[in-house]
N, C-alpha and C positions, 0 to 999 in steps of 0.2 A: 415529423416522422413518427412520433409516438402515437398520435391519433390515427395516422394511416395504418399503423400496425394493428391497433385495436379494431379498426374497421375491417382490416384483412381477416383477423381472427373471427369476427362476427360473421362475415360472409362464409368463411371456411366452415363454421359450425352449421350454418344453414344448409350448405351444400352437403355436409356430412350427413345431416338428417335426411336430406333428399336421397343421398346414396343408399342409406339404410333401407329405403322403401323399395329399392330395385332388387332384381334377382341375380345381377351379374356379380359373381364372387370376385373376379379379377379386378373389376372396377373398385369394389369395396376394399379389397386388400391394398391397392395402390393409394387410395385416398387415406386409409389408416396410416400407411407408411409416411405419406406426405404430412399428415397432421402431426405425427410424432417428431418428424424431422424439423418442422417449423417451430414446434414448442421448444426444441433444443437448439434452435438457430442453426441447424444443419441444412443450410439452404441448398447445397448441391444435391443432397439426397432428395429433398422435396422436388427440385427441378426434374430429377430423373423420373420420379413417380408421375409428375404432370405430363412429361413427354411420353411416358408409357401409355397413359390414358389417351393422349391425343393420337397415339398410334393405333388405338383400337377402332374397329369399324363401327361408326355410329349406328349402322343399321342393326347391329347385334345387341345394342344397349337400349334399355328403356329410356326414353327421353334423350336418345343418343346425341342429336345435334345440339340440344340445349345444354347438355352436360359438357360437350366439347367447347361450346362458346364460353361457359363459365370457367372451365379449366384454363382456357387461354387467358382469361382475365386474372385468374390466380397465378399463372405462370409469369405474367407481366409484373404483377405486384411482388412476386418472389424475387424477380430479377432486380427490381428497384430496391427492395430491402437488402439484397446482396450487395448492390452498389454502395448503399449507405453504410452497411456494416464494414465494407472494405475501407471506406473513408475513416470510420472509427478505429479500425485496426491501425491505419497509418498514423492517426492522431495519437493513439496509445504508444506506438513506437517512438514518435517525436517526443512525447512527454517523458518516456523512459530515458531517451538520450539527453534531454534537458536536465533531468534529475541527476544523471551521471556527470554532467558538466559542472554542476554547482559545487563550489568549494565552500565548506562550512568552516574551514580553518581561517580563511581570509575572505569572507563573503562579499560578493558584489550585490548590493541590496537590490538594484534594479533587476538583476538576473534572478535573485531569490523570489522577488515579488511576481515577476512574469511567469516563472515556473509554477508558483503557487496558484496563480490565477488559472493557468492552463489545466492544472490538475482538477480544480474545482469545476471548471466548465465541462471537462470531459466526464467527470464523475456524475454531473447532472444529466448529461446526455445518456449515460449508460444505466441510469436508475430504472428505466423501463425494462431493462434486461437483467434484472437483479439476480437471476439464476445462471447467467452466462459466465463463462470463464473470464471474459474481458472485464466484467464488472468486479469480479473478485480480485483481479489483478490491480485495477485502479483503486480499489478500496485499500488494499495492502500498501500501495504506493502512498496514498493520502495519509494513512495513519503514520507510516514511518517518516514521511517528509514533514508533516505538521509537528510531529514530536521534536524533530531537530530544530524547526523554526522556533518553537516554544522554549526549548532548552538552551539553544545556542544563539540564534539570531536575535530574538527579542531582548534578552538581557544585555547583549552587546550593543544593540541599537539604542536602547534606553540609556545605557551608560554613556554612549557617545553624545547623545542629546544633552544629558546633564553636564558632561564635561565641556561640550561646546558652549553652553550658556555660561558656565563658570569661567571659561577662558575667553569669553566674548567672541568666539568664532561663530557668530550668529547665522551667517549664510549657511555654513555647514550644518549647524543645529537644525535650521529650518528644512534643509533638504532631507535630513534624517527623520525629521518629524513627519514629512510627507510620506516617507517610506513606512514609518510606523502606522500611520493612518491607513495606508493601502493594505497592510497586513491585517489590520483589525477588521476590514470589510469581510474577509473570509474567516477570520477567527475573532468574532466579536467578544467571546468570553475572555480573550487575552487582554484587551485594552478597552476600558470604558470610554465613551465619547467625551466625558468631562475631563479626562486626563489629557486628551489631545487639546482641548480648549485651554486648559491651564498652562500647558507648555507654550502654546502660541501666545498667550497673554504675557508670560515671562519673557519671551523673545521680544515681543513688541515693547515691553517696558524697558528692557535693556537698550533697545535701539534708540529710544527717546533720550537716553542719557549721553549718547556718544556722537561725536562729530565724525570720527573715523574709528574703525574697528581694528582689533588686532589682526595682523596679516601673516599668514604662514608662507615662508619663502624657502627656496632651496639655498642652502648656505654655500657661499663662495669665500667671503672674508679676504678679498684681495686688496691690499693697501696700494692705492694709486699715487698718493702724494703724502709725503711726511717730511717736514722741515725741522722737526724737533719740537715745535709748538703746535702747529696746525697739522691735521691729518684728514685725508679723504679716503674712505674705504668703500669698495664695491661689496655690499653685504650679500647680494645674490639676486635671483630672479623669482618672480611670482606673478600674481594677477592682481590688478587694481582697477576698479571701475570697469570690469569686464574686458580688460585689455592686458596683453603681456606687458610686463614692466620690469625695469631694473631698479634696485633700491640702493641708495648711497647714504653714507653717514659722514657728516661734517663735524669735526671736533676742534676744540681750541679756537684761535682767532678766525679760522676758516668758516666757522658757523655764522659769523657776523657778515661775511661777504658772500654766502652761499647763493642768495637770490640773484646776485649781480655777476655771476661767473659763467654764464652760458657761453660766452664767446672766448673765455679763457680756458675752458675745459671742454674738449671735443671728444665725441665717441663715434664709432662706426660699429653697428651691431649687425652681425651676419647670422641668418637663419639657415636651417637645414634644407630649405628649398632653393637656396642660392640668392634669395633677396636680401637686401640690407636696409638699414635705417640709420639716418644721420641727424635725426631730430634731437637737438641738445636741450630743448626746453624741458623744464621740470616743474613739478608741483612740490611744495615743501610742507613738512610737518615740524613745527617748532616746539621743542622740548626745553626744559630748563637748562640742561647741560650739553645738548647737542641738537643737530638738525638732521632730519631725514629728507633726502631728495628722491622723488619718484619720477622716473623717466618712462613715459608711456610709449609703447612700441606698436605692435600689430594687434588687430582685433581677432585674428585667427588663432584661437587657443591651441590648435593642434601643432603650430609651429614650435620648433625647439631652437633655442639659441645655441649655436655651436662655437661662436667666436665673438670677442669684443676687442676692438682696437681703440686705444685712447691716447690722447696727447694734451699737452699744455702749451699752446703756441707761443705764449709770451716768455716761456722759460727756455733758455738756450739749450740746456741739457735734456729737455723733455719736449722739444718741438716736433719730433718725428713720432709717428705712431708706434706704440708698443702693443703687443698682442697677448691676449689671454684666451686660451682654449678651454672651452666648457665641456668637460667629460660628464657622463651620466653619474648622478649622485643621488643617494637617498637621504643624505644629511639635510635636516631642515631646522628652522628656528622660527619663533613667533615674534614679530615686531609688535610693540605695545600699541594699543589704541589711544585715542585722545577723547577725553570726556569733556562735555560742555558744562558750563557752570549750572545752567538750568534752562529747560526749554520753555517753561511757562512763565518766566519772569521772576528772577531772584531779586528780592527787594531787601536792601540792607539799610538800617538806620546808622547815622553817622553824627559824631559831635566834633569833627575836625574843624578847627578855626585858625584864622590868621588875622593879626591886627598890626596896623602901623599908624602913622600920624594922620593919614587921610581917611582910612576906612577899616571896618572889620568885616571879614568874610566868614560865613558859617556854612558848612556843608551839612545838610539835613538827611538826605536820602540818595541812595544809589540803586539803580535798577538795571539788571542785565537780562536781556531777552534775545537769545540766539546771538546775532551779530550786532545787536544794538546796545549801547550804553547810554543811560540817562542819569544825569546828576542834577539834583535840586538843592537850592540853598538860598541864603539871603545875604545882601550887602547892606551894611549900615554905615552911612557916610558920617565922618566927623567934621567935614567941611562941605561946602558946595563945590562940586566939580563935575566935569563931563568926561566920558570915555568914548573914543571912536577907534575901534580896532577889532581884534579877533579874540575869541576864546577857543581853547584847543583841548582835545583829548588825544593822548599819545600812548600807545602800547609798546613798551620797551622790548618785549620779547620778540615781536614780529616787526618792529621798526615801522609801525603804521600810525599815521596821524590823520585826524579829521578836524576841520576848523569851521567856525561859524562867525559871521560878522556880528559885532556887538556894539551898538551905539546907544548910549543912555545918558541922561542928565540925572545927577544925584544931588539931593538937598539935605543939609545937615540934620542928623538925628532921625531922619525918616527912612526906615528900612525898605528895601526893595527886593522882591524875590526874583530869582533867575532860574532858568532851566537850560541845560546844555544837553542836547540829545542828538546822536548821529549814529550812522551805521558804518561798520568796518567791512572790509571785503571778505572776512572770514568770521565764522562763529567764535565766540569767546570761550576758549578752553580753560580747564582748570590748571593748565600749565602757566597761565597768566597769573602771577601773584598780585600784581598791582597795576594801576593805570595812573599816568601822569596827567593831572588836570591843571590847565593854565587859565586862571580867571583874573581879569584885569592885570595881565602879565605876571601874576603871582602863581607859583608852583605849589600844588598839593600832590604828594605821593599817596594815593588812596588804596588801601589794602582791599582786594576784591572778595575777601572772606569776612573780615570784621567791619569794614567800612571806615576804620580809623586810619590814622597816619601810618603808612608802611615804613618799617625800619629794616634795612638790610645792611649787612657788614660792608658790602662794596657794590658799586655799579660801574658798568663800562661807560666811558665818556662817549663812545660812539652810539650808545643807547640813550642819549638825551636829545630831546627836541632842541634845536638851536637856530640862531638867527645868523644870516650872512648879509652884511650890509643892510640890516633892517628888516629883511624878510625871513620868515621861518622856513626851514628846509629840513628834510630828513634823509637826503642822500648823503653819501659818505665822502664827498669831495666838493671843492669849490673850483669850478673851472673844468674844462674837458680832460678826461683821463681815459686812455685807450685800454688799460688793463687793471685788474685788481691786484696783480702780483707786482707790487712796487718794491724795488730793491734799493737799499742805501749804498753808500760808498764802500762798505765792507761786504757787499753782496748778500746781505741778510734780507730775506723777504718779509714784507709787512702787509698783513691782510686786514688788520683791525685799526684802520687809520683814517684821519682826515688829511686831505691834501690841500695846501694853501699855495696858490699860484697867481701872481699878478698877471693881468691881461696886457702883455706887451709893455709892462712897466707903467701903464697908464692908470692902474687901479691898485689900491693897497687893501687887500681883503681883510675883513674883520669877522671873527668867529665869536659869537656871544651865547652864553648859556645862562639860564635862570636856575640858580642854586637855592635861593631863598632860605639861607642859613641852615640847610639840612646837613651839610657836609663839613668835615673837619680837615681832611687832607686830600690832596691830589697828587697822584704819582703819574708821570707822563714822560714819554721819550720824544726827543726832537732830533730830526735828521734831515737829510736831503736825498731826493731821488738821484741815483747815480748818473742818470742821463743829463742832469742839470747841475752838475757839481763842479764844472771847470771854471776857469777864470772868465770865460766868455759870459757867464751868467751873473757876474758881480757878487754882491753880498746882500745879506738881509739882516735887518734889526727886528727881532721879535720881542714884543712886550706882552707879558701876561699880567692883566690887571684884575683886581678885585674891588668892585665898587669905586672905579676910577683911580684906585691907588695901585702903583706898580708893585707887583709881587716878585717879578723876575724880568730882567732884561737880558736878552741873549744876542750876542753878535755872531752871525753865522757866515763864515767866509768860505771860499772854495774848498772842497774836500772835507767839509765838516763831518765828523763822525757822530753817529747817533749817540746821544747822551740822555741819561735818565735824570729827572728832576723830581724832588719832593717839595711840595708847596703847602703851607698852612692856609686853609680856606675857611677857617672857623668864623662864623658870623657873616659870611659874604653872601650877598643876594645876587650879584651879577658877576660872572667870570667872563673875561674877554681875552682873546688872542688877537693881537694887532700887528700887522706886518708893514714895514717900510723898506724900500729897496734902494740900493746904490748900484747902478749898472750903466755901462756905456752902450748897451745894446737895447733893442726892443724887447728882449727876452729876459726873464728873471729866473732865479732859483725856484725849484718846486719843493716846498717844505713838507716833511712828513711829521704829523703829530700822531704818535703811535702808542698803542697799548695804554691809553689813559684810563686810570681807575680812580673813582671818587670813593672815599671811605667815610662812613658816618661815625 
């Protein structure tokens, strides 16, 4: 359009010169008026003058028909310019409206940037009409608007990026960084390109450190289950992995059963469009003192949760749905992220050793790389012997175990190196303080920070790898169990328990743990599932043995009340729970071994 206008002026000048050579004063007068009008962008006045000229009799004008033809061309170009200027007037009005709609008290950055872009685009279009009223208007708007962007939006945006990186809200920080970069395209003096690059490098660096990032959620804080020791709380709703999600917190013994409670804890989530979700599966984040469960719902971020129904089918007093209504709330909280030990491979030297009459085991090196743990060491035999079994890595925090077959011949005094390396189903977070390593059936508790033997005041019995009838298992029951909410004869719920149950009285289950002299005391409760406590199920003799020596023998008759026992396990390598049954039925008592704690 600008080139067309210059061309128009050039033609106009030529015609004007031609007009000056004529003798018709009316023609010259109208052309002078048209020229002045065009210079001031008063197109209507110029059009009137052109139409006046076209109304003159060409026979009375010098070069009359030629001048008519050229005037028609000028009129056509003037009308085109008028059309373009009308568009610019509309654009200017739109820009004014956009500017008025922007709130600088609580700015929407996308709106701020879009309006800024529109101002600069229109400003560029009007630069060819620098003397026009429209240009002066857009210049005043540009100066005032960019001043507010510089003084209000820029400092706030920069502060939010800094705070986002500091609080590890990296997705938010990155969105704000894109906004800052967009502003800098129109205001390059505001932000140097290297500042954008430095921010992006900071965000990328923090991303490398974390498995999951802090998550901002709307706070609900509704307690769904509380038996005095275990508690399950609906923390609130938010977004995880680009999906609507509910966030739950499991505390006390419930956190050890969280992964296995999908069918014991049911929800029905209703959205504002009338749809509902009954998917009870969850993903879990394991922290040292609690577990966060994340229930993914719908991918449509625009949907609002208006109601959550929940129930615990196994519990008589909570088997019917209860309803929580979700009102609008501005209350929010940030759930902590989870940091990985290291992405590029954390390598730790170790001098952990164990020795007995057969061999000495030395741990030399531990390496952590995302979800992979590698342990290197040596075995020095004191006699000739062979081993045909498995070595294991077990993470107590998440109750995850990986195993490798290990078959070797060993010869006296000749060291042999070994490597145990395997992947877990999740990256290793810094919440994991230690890993349990089983080599030649010997236990090492290896600290994942120092590489040395880990010492803790206490450990849960249900967070030990164990053997049932000779095979290692990590689930929390022996035999089929329909619910995690096991109640004893006093109607007390037990969630952190092993269940020992003979298979129609034909088997006598054995539960065996490798302690390897780490622990001094065991505190444990023994009870019966109330559904298997009548005379019909007979009685049970439970022996607790340490290295084949009986530490405690308990006779459990019908209606046996849960009883706590304190046992000295100092110097014990193998701890065994062994059942034998006396019953006239094919069915036996279902024993609860509950809230076991090993003390170092």
